[in-house]
Structure formats: C-alpha cells, structure tokens
N, C-alpha and C positions, 0 to 999 in steps of 0.2 A: 591293536589290532596286530597280530602276528601269522605273516603269509605260512600255509603248511603246503608241502608240496605235493602230498594228496590229493588238495582242494585247488591244484592250480597247475598252469602249463608249464612252468619253471622246473629247472633242475634242482637240485639239493645246492649246488653252488650259487645258484643264481638268485633262489629263494633266501638263502644265506645274508648274499649282497643287499638285496634289497629291504631286508628285516632289519640291516645295519644302516641303511640309506634315511628310510621313509621317517622312522620317528624321531630323527633329526631336524628335519624340515619344517621351516614355519609356514604360513598360511601362503604367503606371496610366491613362497618356493614349490608349493603343490603346484597353484594354481599354473607357473610358469610351466612345470614339467608336463602338465596335464596337456598342454598346449603345446608343446612341442613331440608330445607322443602321439598328438592327432596330426599332426601336421607332418611329422614323419610318413606317417600312411602305410608305407610298404615294404616288404622284408627285402632282401638282396635279390632273391629270387624274382622277384616282380609279383608275387602274390600280395594280397590284401591282406593285412594284420587286422582283427576287429577286435576290440578288446573287451574281457570280459565286463559284464555287468557288476557295480563295486557298489553295494549298500551302504549309505551313507546316514547318519544319524537326520532325522529331521529339523532343519533348523527353527528358531524361534521365530514367530510371525511377527511382522511390523507395521502399528496402525498408527498413519499419521492423521491429526487432527486440526485443524485449523479455524481461527476467529479471525474474520476478516471483514474490514470497512470499507477501505480500499482497494485491495487486492495485494497487499504489500506481503501477507500473512501464505496466501495462496500462492504466490509464486515462489516463495523459502520452501513451502511445502512441498510441492512439486520438484524442486530442484534437490529435497532430500531425497524423495524417493528415487530420482534418479541414480543416486549415491546408492540408496539400501538395496536397489536391486540389483548393481553391480557385486555386491555381497553375496548375490543367489537366495535373498530373501523374499519370500512373500509378502508383498509391502500394499497396504491399503490406503488410500489418501481420498480425505472426505471433510466438506464443510462440518461443521458442528450442528449444524440445525439438521444436517442428511444423516446422522448418525443416529442410529437409534440405540439408547441409553442402556435397552437391557442386555446389550451387546456386550457393555463395558466389563461383563466379570470373564467374558471369552478373551479378550484383548490379554498379549502377552507383552509383546514391547510396545507401549505407547508415547509416543513424542506429540509435543502440542505446542503449534508455533500460533501465538496470540496477540494480536493489538489491543491496545485499551481506548476505549470510546469516552470524550469528555470529559469529567473529573471522575474516573476509574470506574467507569461502567464499562461490560463487556460491550463488542460488537453486536447488534443486532443478531447476527447469524451464531453467535454465543450465548444467549440469553438463556435459553432454555435449558442446553447441557450445563452451564455455568449453575443453574439450581438447581437441577435434579443433582450432581455432584454435593452439591449443601444441603440436600436435603435428607432426611431420614431413609430414604428410597436408596440411597448410593450403596451398594455392596463394598463389602470387604475387599482389597485388593491385595493381597499379602504375595499372589503370585504374579501380579503386574512388575514390570520393569518399566523407569518411566525418566522423562527429560523435558524441561520446558524451556522455551525461547519466546521472549515477552518483547514487543516491540510499543514504543510510547514516544512520548514528547518530554523533556525534562523540564520547560517550561510550564508544565501544569503539576499541580499540588502531588494528585495521585499518580506519579511517574508509573506507569506501567503495572498499575494496580491489578487488571484481571490475571497476569502471566503469576504475580507474585499469589494470588487467591488460590490457583488450579496447584501451583508449587506445593503451597502448603496443603492442601487437601487431600491431592495424593500422597503425601507422605502419613497426615492422620488414620487414611482409609488404609494404611499399610504396605503402601507400592515401595519401593526401593528404588532408589533415585541413581540413574546411569551415568548422568553429570550433572555438574549445577547448573543452577538456570542463570542465562547471562540477561541483563537488562536493556536493550539497545536504545538510542536516541534515535533521531530522525536519520541522523547518518550512521544506518545499521550495516551495511555490506561489509564490513572488515570483521566486526565481532558477529555477524549471527556465520559467516564462512567458518571462522573459529570454533565457534559452539557445534556446526553440523560437522565439520572435520574430527570433532573430538568425541561426538556421538559413534562418526562411524569405526573408529579408532575402538572405542569400546565395543561398538558389537560384534566387531571381527575377532574380540577373544573367545567370544561365544560362538566362533563360525565353524560349520562342520566343510570340508574341502570342497570349493564349487565345482560344480558339473564342468565336463570341457564344452561344453555349447555355451556355457556362460562366461567362462576363459578367453574362446575364441573368438566372442560376438562384440566385444567392446573396442570397435577400431576406431581411430579415427578417419573423419572424411574430412577433406580439405574444403574451405570456404573457398564460394567463388567471389567473393565481396566480404567488406566488413558489416557486421553486425552491432546495429547502434541500441545499445542499452544502457541503464544508469550509469554505468561507470564509463560509458564509451558514446558519447550522446553526438548526434549529430548536428554539424553545423548549417542550421535553416536560415537560407536569406531570407528577408522581410520584404513581402511583396507590395503590401499596403498595411498604412496606418493611420483608419478614419477615426473621428470621431463622432460616435454618434447622439451623443446628448446635442439636442439645439442649445442655440443661447438663450440664456437665462437660465438654465437648468443649475441645481443647487450640487448635482453629479457632475462628473465623468467619465463616460463610459467609453470604451475604445472598441472598434472591430479589428482585429489584427489577422493580415492573410500571410503565411509562411510557406515557403515552397519544400517540396518532399522530394525533388527529383534529385534522384541518384539513389536515394537511402535505401531503397526494398523495405520503408515502414509503410505498415497499413493499419490502419483502425475501425471501429465498429462503433455504432452509435452508442453513446454512454459511455466512452472511452474517454480519457483524459491527456492532454500534453504537458508535458513536464518541462518547465523551463528554468536552467541553472542561470540565475540574475549576476548581474555585478554590483558592486556597491558604488554607491556615489562617490566620486573623485575628490570631491569638495570636503566630504564627511572623511574621507582618506586620508588626504593632507591636512586637516585640520587634527588627527588623532597623532600621527607623524609629527605635525610642529609640536604638539603638548609635549609628546614624550622625549622630543629631542633626538629623534631616528635617523640615522640615513638611509632616505628609500630604497636607496640601491644595492642595500646591504643583502648578502645572501643569505635565508635563515633555513633549517629544515621543515618543512610542513606535514612528516607522516613520520612514523616508527622506521618506514622503510628508506628513509635519508635521502628523500627527495628534496631537491633545494628550490626554491623562487626568491627574488628578490622582494623586502619587505612591502614595498609597493602593491606588486603582484599580489601575493598573500593577500592583505588586507583588503583588494579591490575584488579579485577572484576564488579565493581560497576558505577563508573563514567568517563568520557571521560576526558583525560586529553592531548591527543595529537592535539587537535584542538580549537582554540579560536572562540568564536563568539561575536560580539559586544554587544549580552544582557549578555555574562557571565561576559564581562570587565565590565558593568555597575553595575551588581551586586554584582562583587567582590569589587567596589571603597569604598563602606562603610567599607568593614572590613579590606581590607589595609591600609586606613590611609594614603595615599602618595600622597605628594603635587602632582607631577610629573604627577603620573596616573592621580589624578583631571584635570590635563590641558590636556590630551591629552584625556580624555574624552570628552572636550569640544568643539573639532575639527569631524567632522565626514568621512573625509576625511581622515585624520591622522589614525584614528580608522580602516579604512576600510585597508589602506595599512600596518598597523602593525600585522593584525592577520591574514594575508594570510601568510602560510609558519611557524607560528608559536605557541607554543605548551605553558602549563603550565609553563613547567620549564624554558620556556624565559620570561613569564611574571613575575616571581618571582625570575628573577636575574635582569631587565631591571626595575622593578619598585618593591624594597623590601617591605615587607607587614609588618607594626608595630604589633606586637603581635595577628597574625595572629593564630584563633585559630584550633584545626584537626576539631573540633564539626561544625564547619562554614561552611565546603565543600560543603556540600548537598546543602547551601541556594543559591551558585552561580556556581557550575557544573551542567552539564545536565547528565543524564544515559548515558553507552555508546551504540549507538544504533547496531542493528544487522546489518550484512553488507549481500547482497541479492548477490546471484548468480545463473544466469541462470542453471538448470540439462542440464547435457550433457547425460543423459542415459535415458532409458524405464524402466517406471515401469513394465511393460507387461513381458520385457524380463529378468529385474532384481529387482522382488518382494520386495527382500529382500534387495538393497542395493542401493546406488544416487551416479552420479558420477558429479564432476567439474570441470570446466577447469578456472585456476587462474594466473593472474597472477601478479608477485610480483612487488609492487611498491616501491622501492629505489630513495632518492634523497637526496643532500645535500645543505644546506639553511643555513645563520646565524651562520657558524663554526659548524655545526653540520651533522652528515650521521641521516638521519631518513629514518624509514620503515615505510608502512600501515599497520594499527593495525594489519588487520587480514589476510592479505598476509603476512606478514613479522614472525605473528608467526607460521602459516601454513610452507614457507619456512625451518625457523630455527629453528623453536622448538615444534614442532608436529611430531612425527613418529608414524607408525604403532602400535598399543594396547592401545594409546593415545586414549581420549575422547574429543568432544567438541559437547557444548550446541546446538542443530538444533531443525529448526520446520519447516513445507511444507509452504509458501507462496504461495498461488493460485494468477495467472494470468489472469485474463478472458478476459484481451485485448490482449492476444497475443497466438491465440487460433488456432489448425492445421486441417484441412480436413482430416479425415481420411475414406476415399472412393476411387476409383480406377476412379472415374471421372474428378474430380477438378483437373487440372495442379496446380504444385506450384514451382514459384520462390522464393528463397531466396539468401538473400546478408548477408555474417557475416562474415568479416575481424576478423584476431586475435581471441581473445578470445570471439568472437561474434557470433563465430560459433557453439560455445555449445550447441544451444537449436537446430540446425541441424541435430548436433550427434543423439540427443536424437530421435527426431521425425523421421528420416529416419531409428533408431534402433526399434521404435515403427512398421513401416510400416515392416520391415522385417520380426518382429516377428508374425505379423497377416498377413503375405503371402500377401500383396496388390501390385498389380501392379498399373502402369500411369505413367505421366508424370511428373518429377521432376528435378529441375534443380539450382546448386547450383554456387553463385559466391563466391569465397575466395582469401582473399589477406594478406599479408603479409610483412616483410620486404626481407628474403631472401628463396631461394628455399631451400638450402641444409638444413638450420638450425631452418628456423621457418613455415615448411611444416605442421600445426597441424595436426594430425588424419590421415596423409597421406597414411598409407595401409587401413585404415576404409574406407576412399573414393574409391581407387581403388577397392576393394573388391564389395561394392556396386556398381561402375559402370559395374563393369564385370557381377555381379547379377543379374541388370536390377531395381535396389531398386531405386538407382539414374541413373536418363536419360542423363544426360548434367553435365558439370562441365565446369567453367571457372576459372582461376585463374591471380591473380597478385601479384608479389614481385617486390616491389617501387626502391630496394636498389640492384636487378642486374643487372641493366643497367643504363647507363648515362642519359636518360630521363627516369623520376621516371612514372612509370605506377601504376594505382589504380583499385577498382574494378569498379568506375563508367567510367574510361575507357574502360573498358570491355564492359560493359553495352553499352555503343554507339556502340562500335561495332558491337553488337548483336541487336540494336536498332527494325530492322524489325522485328525479329524471336519475341523479347520480346514483341512487341505490337501486334503480331499475335495469341501468348500464351493468352493476356490481352481479346482479343477478343474471344477466344475461355472460357473464364470462369477463368481466372486463377487467385489463390490467390498471394498476394507480401507481401514478408516478410524482412526487413531489422534489425538487433540485432547487437549493437557495440555503438563506441561514437558517442555523442551525437553532440559536437560543430562542428565539423570538417564530418568525413566520413557521419554522418546522412543527413544532411544538404546538400554534394553535390549530397548524391547519390538520393534525395528527387529533388533537381534541375533536375539532369540530367534524370529522370525519368519524370519529365515534359516536358522538350525537347522533349523526346523521340514520346509522347502522341501527342505533337503539331505539330511536322514534321512529323513523320508516320501518323496520324490520318488527315494532312491536316486542323486541328484548329488552331484558334485563339487563344493569351497566356489565354486569360479570359476561354474560351471553355476547353482548358487545364486543367485548374486549376479546372473550376465545372467536367471535366471526374474524375480527381483524389479525387476530394472532394467527385463524388460516389461513388468508390471504398473506401473509409473511410466508409461510411453510413453501404455500404452492406458488411462491415467488409472482404474485400477483400485484403485492405491495411493496415497491420499492422507494429507497431515498437516496441522494447524493446531496447531504447535508454537509456545511461546513460554518 
C-alpha cells in the first residue's frame, strides 16, 4: 500500500520517507514501531496526536481442537492459544466433543493437539469428531490449513495413532499442512514447545500488521513467587506414610500425606498429583557395575548441554526400569551387538522381549561393545512423572495433599522388581523426606458442588481416592444432597480402604448410600458391577433425576465391565434397544454426566 499526500496529514517529503521505510519493515519491526508511536503520545507543543484509522486485511482465524484423556492436550492447547492471540489472531479453543462438526467447513487455520488412548484409540472426548472426520459426511477442506501435535507413549504398539489418523485424514480431505506432525512421548515438553514455536512462525508469515493495542498489551508481569509446574516441580515434605492394608492382605496400599505449604499450589476434586520418582539405587549400581562405568563421571543429559554425574543421571533423570521398541532401536547403533541386530529385525520378538524387562536385562542379554556413558541420553527417555488421583480436599486441607498408592511388586526373569514410584514410596520414603511434585489438572473428571445433582461413584481399590477427596470437600462446604458410592476390593477385613471415613460420612449424611463388594470373601466372586446390577432400578431412577456417574480405577477389566453393566441397566430399565442404550450413554458423556478416570 502506497501512502498518498492527498489522503494523509503528511507533506510530500514525509510521505516519500514513509513509503521508502514501511515496505522494508518486517512484522516485528512494524509491531515495535506501532508501540513506539503510541508511547510517544504527544507533539512538541503538548497537543495529543491521534493516529488515523488504518485498514488492515483481516487475518485468518485459528481454531484449536484438543482430544485429551488426562488434560495434557488441553493444557498445551491453551498455551498455544496464548501464542496465537499475541499474533492478533482470532482464536477459538475447544475440546473436540464441544466442537460442532458442521462448523468444520468454516475453519481456516486448524491446529489439532490430541492424545492417544490405550492401543491406538481416540480419547473419549475425541471419539465422535474422529468418527465424523473419517466418515463420508466429512467436507472437503481445500481452503483449510492445518497442523497436528500428537501425544502418546512409546511403550504402546500404536504410538500416537490418533494424531497420525487426524494428520492423514486432513490431508486426504484437501487441507494444506502448515507444519509436519510431531509425535511426542511421555516427556513431551521440549518437542511440544518446538512444534508450537514452528507453527507460530508459519502463522506470522500470513499475518497482517498487529493493532497498536495488541502490540502494547503484552507486558511481562513480575511474579511474586515461583510457579511450580511440570518443568519446575515443588519439593514437598512427606508428613505421613501409612500402610492402609491390614495384616495378611495380599496387597500393599499406602496413604501418603504431603505438605504443600509455601507452594501456592491448589487443586480440585478429580485432579491428580504428579510425582517425579527416583530409580532404586541398587538397580542403578548394578547397571554401573555391569558396564564398568565411573559413577562420578559427568555426562550430558539433554541437547542444551546440562550435565550430571552418571550416578545422578541414572537415578533421577533417565528411565531404566522400562524398555520400549524405540529405545531398543536407538540403542542398537551404540551396542554393536549382532544378536541385538537380529532381535530388532523381528517386531514380534521385540514386543515379547520388552514386556517386563529393563535396562539391566538388556545389557545382560545383549552386552554392548564399548558403550560410552555419554551416549545414554541418545536412547534412554526421561523418567515420566507418575500421576495419582488426589484423595483429599483442598478446602479442608489447603496446605496438604493426600494420595492412595498401591505398591507394585512382581517377579520376572529371575529377579524381584518394584514399581518405580510406588516402590520408592513404600521402601525408601519416610516422613521428613521430600519428593518433587506438581498438580495435574484433570478437566475431564470434574464433580458438581451443589445440592441438587445426585452423584454415583464407582471406585474399587485405589480408584476410590478421588471420591474420598470429593466427599471431604462436600463435608467442608456443608453440602447436602444424594451421593452413592460403590467400593470393592479383595477382603473386608484387610482391604476396606478408609472404612472409618465412609462410616462417618454415612452417619453424617455426606454420603447417602454405599454398596461394597469383597471378591475373595466368598466362594462366588462378587465385584462392583454385580452390586450395580442388583441396584439396577435405583441406578436408573437416579440417572433420570439427573445423576452424574463416575468411574475410577483399572481400565482393562473393571472399567470395561462397569461400562457394559451400565449399558445393560439402561437398556433393561429404560426398555431400550441396544443401540438406543448406547445413544443414551453417549448423551450422558456429551453432558459430562458420565466421566471416567481409568488407567
């Protein structure tokens, strides 16, 4: 655009200088100049100058959709929205199940961030959008530009499959890719930041000059205190570490209380606390001895050049208790072992081998030739934080957080083994010690805090943790209303977790009803889904009254059985067909009245 003297307050010489300067400015220089002119504010004579309105071409709108099971995708989507808003882009952020598929043909720049659930399935809140996009109803998207960020876990065969599905399908529908998809493992911070920065840079190329208001509004606000996050965890003191399981139990379940004093961390019922664990010192020493390394040697731990001792790196930085197909493939070039080369060539053998084995197994079964300690960052992934449902109320305990943790112990391939975090908590953590933590918000598992909504909760074993936190919150807020808990475990005498709490809440009315199932106390095993079936009519009556239904715990068996039982109840008590019952349950999901936190 050329500035003309007759259409401006400038003389011919000034207009000529502007026309020489402006076309050669890049986006950042234009932004700075706009802010400078706004800041200058007045003429030498003291009169305010008012800049004339300048028409700029409308920028393309940005639509960010996320598919999230635990909240990570939502967190990243909101971070990305902050970045695109700074570009003066109109940005919409939405969970996929809140986005109307018919609006897809109106989208301009589409940014998708999605997790993958289980063995390649979309998260619950992405299922319907995934199905629509892959159906014949999906529109042509020739005017759409897109990019996909995929979250997953390399230990699963169908790593980041949902993101791959979206990326491929959008291209098939004619959309233009803004930036190649990035597939992130559990340690997703760095690759996700790289993807977001790359997308923003691409969007800048298609960017009109930002308005003065947006240029001057991005001011840094000094923080009064540190903000504790995934990348900057809080060192929480252990206040208590109590064995919940009774003597003779086949399980080992612990109640952990941590101090959050001074952290400024808060949480809601349904949220999780994430713990960064440390590997067992005995296992670390066995690996160091096996490889004949110097425990005090300094080695790099990331691309930024940070260094740690071998001992600390294997203890606190890298995952050594779990192998993935990717880690073995990356290790292959450093091991120079012919037998490992042969293993890698057979995908099924690799899958069988990594199940239940760790780094010590790998270096024992396939001894590396001249492996250097400096190389471990190239094939070992970072230790992921372990997330646990919070079993307390922030309203009742603002400086504390409580967890319910089942200790994992098993024997495989000639060795006794423990869960990384649960084993550390059980065997090496005592009151007074510290663990690094952060609060992980779980937007897909939220409870009503009113007196009108009935609530049904199904939580066998440690799955009962979030329901303890929820009822404690209701008690603190002095809420009345209908609440119903289904709890199950192996034995009444040894495994009735938090029995006194439930009894007190039943007596006070905080908990209206409770049904229990102890599967090993009788010849015929009875589970929570059996108790649900016995109460089918009343469950359906509660649903008709607007009840919210929650499930927490084991995904592979319990959650599937509970889901099927709920479907059966809806079909039978509602006198519906199987397809109608399925539609009814899907509607409950859409209304956020059927929520699950399963693992």
